[in-house]
C-alpha positions as CSV (number, residue, x, y, z in Angstrom):
1,M,87.6,198.2,164.6
2,T,89.4,198.7,161.3
3,T,92.9,197.4,161.4
4,T,95.8,197.3,158.9
5,R,95.8,193.5,159.0
6,R,94.5,192.0,155.9
7,L,93.6,188.5,157.3
8,A,91.2,187.4,159.9
9,Q,92.8,186.0,163.0
10,P,91.5,183.9,166.0
11,G,89.9,186.3,168.5
12,D,88.9,188.9,165.9
13,L,85.3,190.0,165.6
14,A,83.9,189.2,162.2
15,Y,80.7,190.5,160.6
16,L,79.2,188.0,158.2
17,V,76.8,189.4,155.6
18,G,74.6,186.6,154.2
19,P,71.8,186.0,151.9
20,R,68.4,187.8,152.4
21,G,69.8,190.1,155.0
22,Q,70.9,187.4,157.5
23,N,74.0,188.9,159.1
24,F,76.0,187.7,162.1
25,T,78.7,189.2,164.3
26,I,80.9,186.5,165.8
27,Q,84.2,186.2,167.5
28,L,86.5,183.8,165.6
29,K,87.5,180.7,167.5
30,A,89.4,177.8,166.0
31,G,87.3,174.6,165.8
32,E,83.9,176.4,166.2
33,Q,81.0,176.6,163.7
34,L,78.3,179.0,162.9
35,H,74.9,177.4,162.1
36,S,72.3,179.3,160.2
37,M,69.3,178.5,158.0
38,H,71.7,178.9,155.0
39,G,74.1,176.2,156.2
40,I,77.2,175.8,158.4
41,L,80.3,177.9,158.3
42,S,83.4,176.7,160.0
43,H,85.5,179.3,161.9
44,N,88.6,177.5,160.6
45,D,87.6,178.5,157.0
46,L,87.3,182.1,158.1
47,I,90.5,182.3,160.1
48,G,93.3,183.3,157.7
49,A,90.9,184.5,155.0
50,A,91.2,188.1,153.7
51,W,88.6,190.6,154.9
52,G,86.0,190.9,152.1
53,T,86.3,187.3,151.0
54,E,83.2,185.4,150.1
55,I,82.9,182.1,152.0
56,K,80.4,179.3,151.1
57,T,78.4,177.3,153.6
58,H,78.1,173.5,153.3
59,L,74.9,174.3,151.3
60,G,76.7,176.6,148.9
61,K,75.2,179.8,150.2
62,R,77.6,182.8,150.2
63,F,78.6,185.0,153.2
64,T,81.0,187.9,153.0
65,L,83.6,188.2,155.7
66,L,83.9,191.8,156.9
67,Q,85.4,193.6,159.9
68,P,82.5,195.1,161.9
69,A,82.0,198.8,161.9
70,L,80.9,200.5,165.2
71,D,77.3,200.7,163.8
72,D,77.3,197.0,163.3
73,L,78.4,196.3,166.8
74,L,75.9,198.8,168.3
75,R,73.0,197.2,166.4
76,D,73.8,193.7,167.8
77,I,74.1,194.8,171.4
78,E,71.3,193.4,173.6
79,R,69.9,196.1,175.7
80,S,66.9,196.7,178.0
81,S,66.8,200.4,177.4
82,Q,67.3,202.7,174.4
83,V,70.7,204.0,173.5
84,V,70.9,207.8,173.2
85,Y,73.4,208.7,170.5
86,P,75.4,211.9,170.8
87,K,73.6,213.6,167.9
88,D,70.3,212.8,169.5
89,L,71.4,213.9,172.9
90,G,72.4,217.3,171.5
91,Y,68.9,217.8,170.0
92,I,67.3,216.8,173.3
93,L,69.4,219.2,175.3
94,L,68.7,222.1,172.8
95,N,65.0,221.5,172.9
96,L,64.9,221.3,176.7
97,G,66.9,224.6,177.0
98,I,69.6,222.9,179.1
99,G,72.8,224.9,179.3
100,P,75.6,225.7,181.7
101,G,74.4,225.8,185.3
102,S,71.2,224.0,184.6
């Protein structure tokens, strides 16, 4: 997800790191707001801001605007089953003795 653009644009995915571990992944849309227990953040305040900027809610709480990493996106995915990552899959295959022709 990392790009060479230095400013957040409408349609971008943004990862907001807030106080006490309250983090959000949102898609930036003009005119929308994010409501949290720490206050309200306007998407308009985020659009055009540089990645890494600290933005304050209407209550004065600070959130940091970041581009989400793949790990951030995977953690936020709602799923009904467990995701098996490639490194875990390799371990499972080795322990089961699965190889070519199995």
